[in-house]
PyMOL Python script that loads the backbone (N, CA, C, O; Angstrom):
from pymol import cmd

cmd.read_pdbstr("""\
ATOM      1  N   UNK A   1     -25.637  52.831  68.216  1.00  0.00           N
ATOM      2  CA  UNK A   1     -26.440  52.342  67.114  1.00  0.00           C
ATOM      3  C   UNK A   1     -26.518  53.424  66.046  1.00  0.00           C
ATOM      4  O   UNK A   1     -26.904  54.558  66.328  1.00  0.00           O
ATOM      5  N   UNK A   2     -26.151  53.071  64.824  1.00  0.00           N
ATOM      6  CA  UNK A   2     -26.144  54.013  63.706  1.00  0.00           C
ATOM      7  C   UNK A   2     -27.464  53.889  62.948  1.00  0.00           C
ATOM      8  O   UNK A   2     -27.858  52.798  62.534  1.00  0.00           O
ATOM      9  N   UNK A   3     -28.135  55.018  62.775  1.00  0.00           N
ATOM     10  CA  UNK A   3     -29.397  55.042  62.045  1.00  0.00           C
ATOM     11  C   UNK A   3     -29.140  55.546  60.623  1.00  0.00           C
ATOM     12  O   UNK A   3     -28.518  56.591  60.434  1.00  0.00           O
ATOM     13  N   UNK A   4     -29.620  54.802  59.630  1.00  0.00           N
ATOM     14  CA  UNK A   4     -29.439  55.204  58.242  1.00  0.00           C
ATOM     15  C   UNK A   4     -30.447  56.287  57.879  1.00  0.00           C
ATOM     16  O   UNK A   4     -31.598  56.258  58.315  1.00  0.00           O
ATOM     17  N   UNK A   5     -29.998  57.231  57.081  1.00  0.00           N
ATOM     18  CA  UNK A   5     -30.846  58.311  56.607  1.00  0.00           C
ATOM     19  C   UNK A   5     -31.585  57.871  55.355  1.00  0.00           C
ATOM     20  O   UNK A   5     -30.971  57.399  54.398  1.00  0.00           O
ATOM     21  N   UNK A   6     -32.896  58.026  55.363  1.00  0.00           N
ATOM     22  CA  UNK A   6     -33.715  57.717  54.182  1.00  0.00           C
ATOM     23  C   UNK A   6     -33.838  59.007  53.371  1.00  0.00           C
ATOM     24  O   UNK A   6     -34.623  59.888  53.721  1.00  0.00           O
ATOM     25  N   UNK A   7     -33.071  59.118  52.299  1.00  0.00           N
ATOM     26  CA  UNK A   7     -33.044  60.346  51.521  1.00  0.00           C
ATOM     27  C   UNK A   7     -34.387  60.658  50.855  1.00  0.00           C
ATOM     28  O   UNK A   7     -34.645  61.811  50.511  1.00  0.00           O
ATOM     29  N   UNK A   8     -35.233  59.662  50.669  1.00  0.00           N
ATOM     30  CA  UNK A   8     -36.522  59.915  50.036  1.00  0.00           C
ATOM     31  C   UNK A   8     -37.462  60.693  50.955  1.00  0.00           C
ATOM     32  O   UNK A   8     -38.434  61.286  50.487  1.00  0.00           O
ATOM     33  N   UNK A   9     -37.184  60.696  52.240  1.00  0.00           N
ATOM     34  CA  UNK A   9     -38.033  61.391  53.204  1.00  0.00           C
ATOM     35  C   UNK A   9     -37.538  62.805  53.497  1.00  0.00           C
ATOM     36  O   UNK A   9     -38.195  63.547  54.227  1.00  0.00           O
ATOM     37  N   UNK A  10     -36.402  63.187  52.945  1.00  0.00           N
ATOM     38  CA  UNK A  10     -35.848  64.519  53.190  1.00  0.00           C
ATOM     39  C   UNK A  10     -36.654  65.565  52.443  1.00  0.00           C
ATOM     40  O   UNK A  10     -37.110  65.324  51.325  1.00  0.00           O
ATOM     41  N   UNK A  11     -36.832  66.733  53.061  1.00  0.00           N
ATOM     42  CA  UNK A  11     -37.654  67.798  52.499  1.00  0.00           C
ATOM     43  C   UNK A  11     -37.113  68.318  51.161  1.00  0.00           C
ATOM     44  O   UNK A  11     -37.892  68.809  50.344  1.00  0.00           O
ATOM     45  N   UNK A  12     -35.837  68.225  50.922  1.00  0.00           N
ATOM     46  CA  UNK A  12     -35.244  68.729  49.682  1.00  0.00           C
ATOM     47  C   UNK A  12     -35.197  67.702  48.549  1.00  0.00           C
ATOM     48  O   UNK A  12     -34.833  68.036  47.422  1.00  0.00           O
ATOM     49  N   UNK A  13     -35.563  66.461  48.846  1.00  0.00           N
ATOM     50  CA  UNK A  13     -35.560  65.433  47.818  1.00  0.00           C
ATOM     51  C   UNK A  13     -36.858  65.509  47.021  1.00  0.00           C
ATOM     52  O   UNK A  13     -37.939  65.393  47.597  1.00  0.00           O
ATOM     53  N   UNK A  14     -36.768  65.703  45.707  1.00  0.00           N
ATOM     54  CA  UNK A  14     -37.997  65.795  44.904  1.00  0.00           C
ATOM     55  C   UNK A  14     -38.662  64.424  44.760  1.00  0.00           C
ATOM     56  O   UNK A  14     -38.023  63.389  44.950  1.00  0.00           O
ATOM     57  N   UNK A  15     -39.947  64.434  44.424  1.00  0.00           N
ATOM     58  CA  UNK A  15     -40.664  63.191  44.171  1.00  0.00           C
ATOM     59  C   UNK A  15     -40.156  62.597  42.864  1.00  0.00           C
ATOM     60  O   UNK A  15     -39.780  63.326  41.946  1.00  0.00           O
ATOM     61  N   UNK A  16     -40.146  61.273  42.787  1.00  0.00           N
ATOM     62  CA  UNK A  16     -39.710  60.619  41.564  1.00  0.00           C
ATOM     63  C   UNK A  16     -40.570  59.386  41.327  1.00  0.00           C
ATOM     64  O   UNK A  16     -41.082  58.778  42.266  1.00  0.00           O
ATOM     65  N   UNK A  17     -40.720  59.028  40.052  1.00  0.00           N
ATOM     66  CA  UNK A  17     -41.549  57.899  39.657  1.00  0.00           C
ATOM     67  C   UNK A  17     -40.849  57.135  38.545  1.00  0.00           C
ATOM     68  O   UNK A  17     -40.314  57.732  37.610  1.00  0.00           O
ATOM     69  N   UNK A  18     -40.857  55.818  38.650  1.00  0.00           N
ATOM     70  CA  UNK A  18     -40.313  54.976  37.585  1.00  0.00           C
ATOM     71  C   UNK A  18     -41.344  54.899  36.463  1.00  0.00           C
ATOM     72  O   UNK A  18     -42.527  54.672  36.716  1.00  0.00           O
ATOM     73  N   UNK A  19     -40.895  55.090  35.226  1.00  0.00           N
ATOM     74  CA  UNK A  19     -41.789  55.033  34.073  1.00  0.00           C
ATOM     75  C   UNK A  19     -41.932  53.598  33.569  1.00  0.00           C
ATOM     76  O   UNK A  19     -40.984  52.814  33.605  1.00  0.00           O
ATOM     77  N   UNK A  20     -43.129  53.274  33.102  1.00  0.00           N
ATOM     78  CA  UNK A  20     -43.360  51.962  32.483  1.00  0.00           C
ATOM     79  C   UNK A  20     -42.775  51.989  31.071  1.00  0.00           C
ATOM     80  O   UNK A  20     -42.391  53.046  30.569  1.00  0.00           O
ATOM     81  N   UNK A  21     -42.711  50.835  30.446  1.00  0.00           N
ATOM     82  CA  UNK A  21     -42.155  50.780  29.086  1.00  0.00           C
ATOM     83  C   UNK A  21     -43.022  51.577  28.111  1.00  0.00           C
ATOM     84  O   UNK A  21     -42.494  52.194  27.186  1.00  0.00           O
ATOM     85  N   UNK A  22     -44.341  51.574  28.301  1.00  0.00           N
ATOM     86  CA  UNK A  22     -45.226  52.364  27.438  1.00  0.00           C
ATOM     87  C   UNK A  22     -44.996  53.865  27.640  1.00  0.00           C
ATOM     88  O   UNK A  22     -45.004  54.631  26.677  1.00  0.00           O
ATOM     89  N   UNK A  23     -44.791  54.281  28.891  1.00  0.00           N
ATOM     90  CA  UNK A  23     -44.536  55.690  29.183  1.00  0.00           C
ATOM     91  C   UNK A  23     -43.198  56.138  28.607  1.00  0.00           C
ATOM     92  O   UNK A  23     -43.070  57.266  28.133  1.00  0.00           O
ATOM     93  N   UNK A  24     -42.211  55.263  28.647  1.00  0.00           N
ATOM     94  CA  UNK A  24     -40.890  55.574  28.074  1.00  0.00           C
ATOM     95  C   UNK A  24     -41.020  55.754  26.559  1.00  0.00           C
ATOM     96  O   UNK A  24     -40.486  56.702  25.983  1.00  0.00           O
ATOM     97  N   UNK A  25     -41.738  54.826  25.933  1.00  0.00           N
ATOM     98  CA  UNK A  25     -41.936  54.899  24.474  1.00  0.00           C
ATOM     99  C   UNK A  25     -42.625  56.202  24.097  1.00  0.00           C
ATOM    100  O   UNK A  25     -42.221  56.865  23.142  1.00  0.00           O
ATOM    101  N   UNK A  26     -43.655  56.570  24.836  1.00  0.00           N
ATOM    102  CA  UNK A  26     -44.393  57.807  24.582  1.00  0.00           C
ATOM    103  C   UNK A  26     -43.503  59.037  24.769  1.00  0.00           C
ATOM    104  O   UNK A  26     -43.549  59.974  23.972  1.00  0.00           O
ATOM    105  N   UNK A  27     -42.700  59.022  25.825  1.00  0.00           N
ATOM    106  CA  UNK A  27     -41.776  60.136  26.099  1.00  0.00           C
ATOM    107  C   UNK A  27     -40.787  60.324  24.952  1.00  0.00           C
ATOM    108  O   UNK A  27     -40.562  61.442  24.488  1.00  0.00           O
ATOM    109  N   UNK A  28     -40.200  59.219  24.504  1.00  0.00           N
ATOM    110  CA  UNK A  28     -39.201  59.280  23.432  1.00  0.00           C
ATOM    111  C   UNK A  28     -39.830  59.747  22.108  1.00  0.00           C
ATOM    112  O   UNK A  28     -39.212  60.492  21.348  1.00  0.00           O
ATOM    113  N   UNK A  29     -41.048  59.306  21.850  1.00  0.00           N
ATOM    114  CA  UNK A  29     -41.741  59.741  20.630  1.00  0.00           C
ATOM    115  C   UNK A  29     -42.124  61.222  20.710  1.00  0.00           C
ATOM    116  O   UNK A  29     -42.030  61.945  19.718  1.00  0.00           O
ATOM    117  N   UNK A  30     -42.556  61.667  21.891  1.00  0.00           N
ATOM    118  CA  UNK A  30     -42.961  63.063  22.065  1.00  0.00           C
ATOM    119  C   UNK A  30     -41.805  64.010  21.770  1.00  0.00           C
ATOM    120  O   UNK A  30     -41.980  65.025  21.095  1.00  0.00           O
ATOM    121  N   UNK A  31     -40.625  63.673  22.279  1.00  0.00           N
ATOM    122  CA  UNK A  31     -39.461  64.544  22.103  1.00  0.00           C
ATOM    123  C   UNK A  31     -38.596  64.145  20.919  1.00  0.00           C
ATOM    124  O   UNK A  31     -37.583  64.790  20.647  1.00  0.00           O
ATOM    125  N   UNK A  32     -38.989  63.073  20.200  1.00  0.00           N
ATOM    126  CA  UNK A  32     -38.258  62.600  19.039  1.00  0.00           C
ATOM    127  C   UNK A  32     -36.775  62.377  19.352  1.00  0.00           C
ATOM    128  O   UNK A  32     -35.888  62.895  18.674  1.00  0.00           O
ATOM    129  N   UNK A  33     -36.543  61.586  20.403  1.00  0.00           N
ATOM    130  CA  UNK A  33     -35.181  61.276  20.841  1.00  0.00           C
ATOM    131  C   UNK A  33     -35.066  59.775  21.083  1.00  0.00           C
ATOM    132  O   UNK A  33     -36.064  59.055  21.089  1.00  0.00           O
ATOM    133  N   UNK A  34     -33.838  59.318  21.283  1.00  0.00           N
ATOM    134  CA  UNK A  34     -33.605  57.937  21.690  1.00  0.00           C
ATOM    135  C   UNK A  34     -33.296  57.928  23.187  1.00  0.00           C
ATOM    136  O   UNK A  34     -33.019  58.972  23.777  1.00  0.00           O
ATOM    137  N   UNK A  35     -33.346  56.760  23.786  1.00  0.00           N
ATOM    138  CA  UNK A  35     -33.134  56.698  25.231  1.00  0.00           C
ATOM    139  C   UNK A  35     -31.734  57.145  25.650  1.00  0.00           C
ATOM    140  O   UNK A  35     -31.562  57.650  26.759  1.00  0.00           O
ATOM    141  N   UNK A  36     -30.749  56.973  24.801  1.00  0.00           N
ATOM    142  CA  UNK A  36     -29.385  57.389  25.154  1.00  0.00           C
ATOM    143  C   UNK A  36     -29.229  58.911  25.179  1.00  0.00           C
ATOM    144  O   UNK A  36     -28.234  59.426  25.689  1.00  0.00           O
ATOM    145  N   UNK A  37     -30.204  59.623  24.631  1.00  0.00           N
ATOM    146  CA  UNK A  37     -30.149  61.081  24.649  1.00  0.00           C
ATOM    147  C   UNK A  37     -30.720  61.677  25.936  1.00  0.00           C
ATOM    148  O   UNK A  37     -30.607  62.881  26.165  1.00  0.00           O
ATOM    149  N   UNK A  38     -31.328  60.845  26.772  1.00  0.00           N
ATOM    150  CA  UNK A  38     -31.825  61.327  28.060  1.00  0.00           C
ATOM    151  C   UNK A  38     -30.653  61.563  29.012  1.00  0.00           C
ATOM    152  O   UNK A  38     -29.661  60.836  28.949  1.00  0.00           O
ATOM    153  N   UNK A  39     -30.745  62.560  29.890  1.00  0.00           N
ATOM    154  CA  UNK A  39     -29.703  62.755  30.892  1.00  0.00           C
ATOM    155  C   UNK A  39     -29.585  61.509  31.778  1.00  0.00           C
ATOM    156  O   UNK A  39     -30.562  60.789  31.986  1.00  0.00           O
ATOM    157  N   UNK A  40     -28.408  61.272  32.281  1.00  0.00           N
ATOM    158  CA  UNK A  40     -28.142  60.054  33.051  1.00  0.00           C
ATOM    159  C   UNK A  40     -28.188  60.312  34.555  1.00  0.00           C
ATOM    160  O   UNK A  40     -27.948  61.421  35.031  1.00  0.00           O
ATOM    161  N   UNK A  41     -28.508  59.239  35.281  1.00  0.00           N
ATOM    162  CA  UNK A  41     -28.354  59.206  36.728  1.00  0.00           C
ATOM    163  C   UNK A  41     -27.619  57.898  37.009  1.00  0.00           C
ATOM    164  O   UNK A  41     -27.971  56.853  36.461  1.00  0.00           O
ATOM    165  N   UNK A  42     -26.619  57.957  37.845  1.00  0.00           N
ATOM    166  CA  UNK A  42     -25.784  56.786  38.073  1.00  0.00           C
ATOM    167  C   UNK A  42     -26.479  55.718  38.894  1.00  0.00           C
ATOM    168  O   UNK A  42     -27.298  56.012  39.764  1.00  0.00           O
ATOM    169  N   UNK A  43     -26.137  54.473  38.601  1.00  0.00           N
ATOM    170  CA  UNK A  43     -26.699  53.325  39.301  1.00  0.00           C
ATOM    171  C   UNK A  43     -26.359  53.359  40.797  1.00  0.00           C
ATOM    172  O   UNK A  43     -27.090  52.801  41.615  1.00  0.00           O
ATOM    173  N   UNK A  44     -25.254  54.012  41.147  1.00  0.00           N
ATOM    174  CA  UNK A  44     -24.850  54.063  42.551  1.00  0.00           C
ATOM    175  C   UNK A  44     -25.402  55.284  43.295  1.00  0.00           C
ATOM    176  O   UNK A  44     -25.046  55.514  44.451  1.00  0.00           O
ATOM    177  N   UNK A  45     -26.271  56.070  42.639  1.00  0.00           N
ATOM    178  CA  UNK A  45     -26.922  57.200  43.299  1.00  0.00           C
ATOM    179  C   UNK A  45     -27.808  56.665  44.430  1.00  0.00           C
ATOM    180  O   UNK A  45     -28.499  55.665  44.235  1.00  0.00           O
ATOM    181  N   UNK A  46     -27.807  57.302  45.602  1.00  0.00           N
ATOM    182  CA  UNK A  46     -28.612  56.811  46.726  1.00  0.00           C
ATOM    183  C   UNK A  46     -30.095  56.651  46.399  1.00  0.00           C
ATOM    184  O   UNK A  46     -30.734  55.702  46.854  1.00  0.00           O
ATOM    185  N   UNK A  47     -30.634  57.558  45.625  1.00  0.00           N
ATOM    186  CA  UNK A  47     -32.042  57.491  45.243  1.00  0.00           C
ATOM    187  C   UNK A  47     -32.323  56.245  44.402  1.00  0.00           C
ATOM    188  O   UNK A  47     -33.346  55.583  44.581  1.00  0.00           O
ATOM    189  N   UNK A  48     -31.420  55.937  43.497  1.00  0.00           N
ATOM    190  CA  UNK A  48     -31.558  54.770  42.621  1.00  0.00           C
ATOM    191  C   UNK A  48     -31.471  53.488  43.438  1.00  0.00           C
ATOM    192  O   UNK A  48     -32.224  52.544  43.202  1.00  0.00           O
ATOM    193  N   UNK A  49     -30.559  53.456  44.392  1.00  0.00           N
ATOM    194  CA  UNK A  49     -30.399  52.268  45.234  1.00  0.00           C
ATOM    195  C   UNK A  49     -31.636  52.024  46.094  1.00  0.00           C
ATOM    196  O   UNK A  49     -32.102  50.890  46.201  1.00  0.00           O
ATOM    197  N   UNK A  50     -32.168  53.082  46.707  1.00  0.00           N
ATOM    198  CA  UNK A  50     -33.329  52.929  47.573  1.00  0.00           C
ATOM    199  C   UNK A  50     -34.552  52.476  46.776  1.00  0.00           C
ATOM    200  O   UNK A  50     -35.325  51.640  47.242  1.00  0.00           O
ATOM    201  N   UNK A  51     -34.723  53.025  45.581  1.00  0.00           N
ATOM    202  CA  UNK A  51     -35.872  52.668  44.738  1.00  0.00           C
ATOM    203  C   UNK A  51     -35.671  51.334  44.021  1.00  0.00           C
ATOM    204  O   UNK A  51     -36.572  50.856  43.333  1.00  0.00           O
ATOM    205  N   UNK A  52     -34.493  50.734  44.181  1.00  0.00           N
ATOM    206  CA  UNK A  52     -34.144  49.446  43.561  1.00  0.00           C
ATOM    207  C   UNK A  52     -34.323  49.474  42.044  1.00  0.00           C
ATOM    208  O   UNK A  52     -34.882  48.553  41.450  1.00  0.00           O
ATOM    209  N   UNK A  53     -33.833  50.556  41.432  1.00  0.00           N
ATOM    210  CA  UNK A  53     -33.870  50.689  39.985  1.00  0.00           C
ATOM    211  C   UNK A  53     -32.679  49.987  39.372  1.00  0.00           C
ATOM    212  O   UNK A  53     -31.667  49.766  40.037  1.00  0.00           O
ATOM    213  N   UNK A  54     -32.801  49.640  38.109  1.00  0.00           N
ATOM    214  CA  UNK A  54     -31.689  48.976  37.426  1.00  0.00           C
ATOM    215  C   UNK A  54     -31.305  49.764  36.183  1.00  0.00           C
ATOM    216  O   UNK A  54     -32.040  50.649  35.747  1.00  0.00           O
ATOM    217  N   UNK A  55     -30.157  49.438  35.620  1.00  0.00           N
ATOM    218  CA  UNK A  55     -29.665  50.118  34.432  1.00  0.00           C
ATOM    219  C   UNK A  55     -30.704  50.000  33.324  1.00  0.00           C
ATOM    220  O   UNK A  55     -31.223  48.918  33.051  1.00  0.00           O
ATOM    221  N   UNK A  56     -31.000  51.142  32.684  1.00  0.00           N
ATOM    222  CA  UNK A  56     -31.980  51.178  31.611  1.00  0.00           C
ATOM    223  C   UNK A  56     -33.329  51.720  32.045  1.00  0.00           C
ATOM    224  O   UNK A  56     -34.125  52.133  31.202  1.00  0.00           O
ATOM    225  N   UNK A  57     -33.605  51.726  33.357  1.00  0.00           N
ATOM    226  CA  UNK A  57     -34.863  52.300  33.842  1.00  0.00           C
ATOM    227  C   UNK A  57     -34.843  53.811  33.638  1.00  0.00           C
ATOM    228  O   UNK A  57     -33.781  54.432  33.618  1.00  0.00           O
ATOM    229  N   UNK A  58     -36.018  54.386  33.488  1.00  0.00           N
ATOM    230  CA  UNK A  58     -36.161  55.834  33.320  1.00  0.00           C
ATOM    231  C   UNK A  58     -37.070  56.341  34.434  1.00  0.00           C
ATOM    232  O   UNK A  58     -38.111  55.747  34.716  1.00  0.00           O
ATOM    233  N   UNK A  59     -36.669  57.444  35.065  1.00  0.00           N
ATOM    234  CA  UNK A  59     -37.488  58.033  36.120  1.00  0.00           C
ATOM    235  C   UNK A  59     -37.905  59.447  35.735  1.00  0.00           C
ATOM    236  O   UNK A  59     -37.201  60.161  35.020  1.00  0.00           O
ATOM    237  N   UNK A  60     -39.078  59.821  36.239  1.00  0.00           N
ATOM    238  CA  UNK A  60     -39.562  61.200  36.099  1.00  0.00           C
ATOM    239  C   UNK A  60     -39.421  61.854  37.457  1.00  0.00           C
ATOM    240  O   UNK A  60     -39.936  61.353  38.457  1.00  0.00           O
ATOM    241  N   UNK A  61     -38.724  62.969  37.489  1.00  0.00           N
ATOM    242  CA  UNK A  61     -38.501  63.712  38.723  1.00  0.00           C
ATOM    243  C   UNK A  61     -39.411  64.929  38.710  1.00  0.00           C
ATOM    244  O   UNK A  61     -39.418  65.700  37.750  1.00  0.00           O
ATOM    245  N   UNK A  62     -40.172  65.096  39.773  1.00  0.00           N
ATOM    246  CA  UNK A  62     -41.118  66.204  39.879  1.00  0.00           C
ATOM    247  C   UNK A  62     -40.562  67.231  40.867  1.00  0.00           C
ATOM    248  O   UNK A  62     -40.376  66.936  42.047  1.00  0.00           O
ATOM    249  N   UNK A  63     -40.304  68.420  40.376  1.00  0.00           N
ATOM    250  CA  UNK A  63     -39.773  69.489  41.234  1.00  0.00           C
ATOM    251  C   UNK A  63     -40.773  70.624  41.316  1.00  0.00           C
ATOM    252  O   UNK A  63     -41.387  71.006  40.320  1.00  0.00           O
ATOM    253  N   UNK A  64     -40.927  71.154  42.515  1.00  0.00           N
ATOM    254  CA  UNK A  64     -41.813  72.303  42.702  1.00  0.00           C
ATOM    255  C   UNK A  64     -41.082  73.573  42.288  1.00  0.00           C
ATOM    256  O   UNK A  64     -39.906  73.761  42.602  1.00  0.00           O
ATOM    257  N   UNK A  65     -41.800  74.446  41.575  1.00  0.00           N
ATOM    258  CA  UNK A  65     -41.248  75.730  41.173  1.00  0.00           C
ATOM    259  C   UNK A  65     -42.204  76.822  41.633  1.00  0.00           C
ATOM    260  O   UNK A  65     -43.273  76.535  42.171  1.00  0.00           O
ATOM    261  N   UNK A  66     -41.822  78.050  41.423  1.00  0.00           N
ATOM    262  CA  UNK A  66     -42.682  79.158  41.820  1.00  0.00           C
ATOM    263  C   UNK A  66     -43.971  79.191  41.015  1.00  0.00           C
ATOM    264  O   UNK A  66     -44.980  79.720  41.480  1.00  0.00           O
ATOM    265  N   UNK A  67     -43.945  78.634  39.817  1.00  0.00           N
ATOM    266  CA  UNK A  67     -45.121  78.657  38.949  1.00  0.00           C
ATOM    267  C   UNK A  67     -45.870  77.329  38.906  1.00  0.00           C
ATOM    268  O   UNK A  67     -46.837  77.200  38.155  1.00  0.00           O
ATOM    269  N   UNK A  68     -45.456  76.359  39.677  1.00  0.00           N
ATOM    270  CA  UNK A  68     -46.122  75.052  39.684  1.00  0.00           C
ATOM    271  C   UNK A  68     -45.145  73.915  39.822  1.00  0.00           C
ATOM    272  O   UNK A  68     -44.396  73.840  40.796  1.00  0.00           O
ATOM    273  N   UNK A  69     -45.150  73.026  38.846  1.00  0.00           N
ATOM    274  CA  UNK A  69     -44.268  71.860  38.857  1.00  0.00           C
ATOM    275  C   UNK A  69     -43.513  71.756  37.540  1.00  0.00           C
ATOM    276  O   UNK A  69     -44.007  72.148  36.483  1.00  0.00           O
ATOM    277  N   UNK A  70     -42.304  71.217  37.631  1.00  0.00           N
ATOM    278  CA  UNK A  70     -41.499  70.930  36.445  1.00  0.00           C
ATOM    279  C   UNK A  70     -41.123  69.456  36.488  1.00  0.00           C
ATOM    280  O   UNK A  70     -40.916  68.893  37.563  1.00  0.00           O
ATOM    281  N   UNK A  71     -41.035  68.841  35.330  1.00  0.00           N
ATOM    282  CA  UNK A  71     -40.680  67.433  35.256  1.00  0.00           C
ATOM    283  C   UNK A  71     -39.345  67.273  34.527  1.00  0.00           C
ATOM    284  O   UNK A  71     -39.086  67.919  33.511  1.00  0.00           O
ATOM    285  N   UNK A  72     -38.519  66.402  35.073  1.00  0.00           N
ATOM    286  CA  UNK A  72     -37.217  66.084  34.507  1.00  0.00           C
ATOM    287  C   UNK A  72     -37.135  64.581  34.371  1.00  0.00           C
ATOM    288  O   UNK A  72     -37.739  63.854  35.159  1.00  0.00           O
ATOM    289  N   UNK A  73     -36.411  64.112  33.398  1.00  0.00           N
ATOM    290  CA  UNK A  73     -36.311  62.682  33.153  1.00  0.00           C
ATOM    291  C   UNK A  73     -34.850  62.272  33.202  1.00  0.00           C
ATOM    292  O   UNK A  73     -33.976  62.989  32.715  1.00  0.00           O
ATOM    293  N   UNK A  74     -34.595  61.122  33.789  1.00  0.00           N
ATOM    294  CA  UNK A  74     -33.236  60.587  33.891  1.00  0.00           C
ATOM    295  C   UNK A  74     -33.255  59.102  33.570  1.00  0.00           C
ATOM    296  O   UNK A  74     -34.189  58.385  33.929  1.00  0.00           O
ATOM    297  N   UNK A  75     -32.207  58.654  32.888  1.00  0.00           N
ATOM    298  CA  UNK A  75     -32.023  57.234  32.562  1.00  0.00           C
ATOM    299  C   UNK A  75     -30.925  56.670  33.454  1.00  0.00           C
ATOM    300  O   UNK A  75     -29.845  57.251  33.562  1.00  0.00           O
ATOM    301  N   UNK A  76     -31.197  55.555  34.082  1.00  0.00           N
ATOM    302  CA  UNK A  76     -30.212  54.934  34.986  1.00  0.00           C
ATOM    303  C   UNK A  76     -29.106  54.286  34.161  1.00  0.00           C
ATOM    304  O   UNK A  76     -29.366  53.467  33.279  1.00  0.00           O
ATOM    305  N   UNK A  77     -27.861  54.672  34.467  1.00  0.00           N
ATOM    306  CA  UNK A  77     -26.695  54.095  33.770  1.00  0.00           C
ATOM    307  C   UNK A  77     -25.729  53.517  34.771  1.00  0.00           C
ATOM    308  O   UNK A  77     -24.687  52.986  34.388  1.00  0.00           O
TER     309      UNK A  77
END
""", "prot")
cmd.dss("prot")
cmd.show_as("cartoon", "prot")
cmd.util.cbc("prot")
cmd.orient("prot")
């Protein structure tokens, strides 16, 4: 019997959150950019598949650093 690995439960996988349309709008206005200027994450990425995200969704990735937390944003393509 083959057991599938849930990558979201792995210690090295950072926390991630799907942004609402209002949060996306606020993010783009804050940085004065368009959505196509956000870094991309592929639709076939395991994290994207597990979270059931679709093309055009934006996620915020929370990574722990020595000084606290850092946030990164990715657009599903």
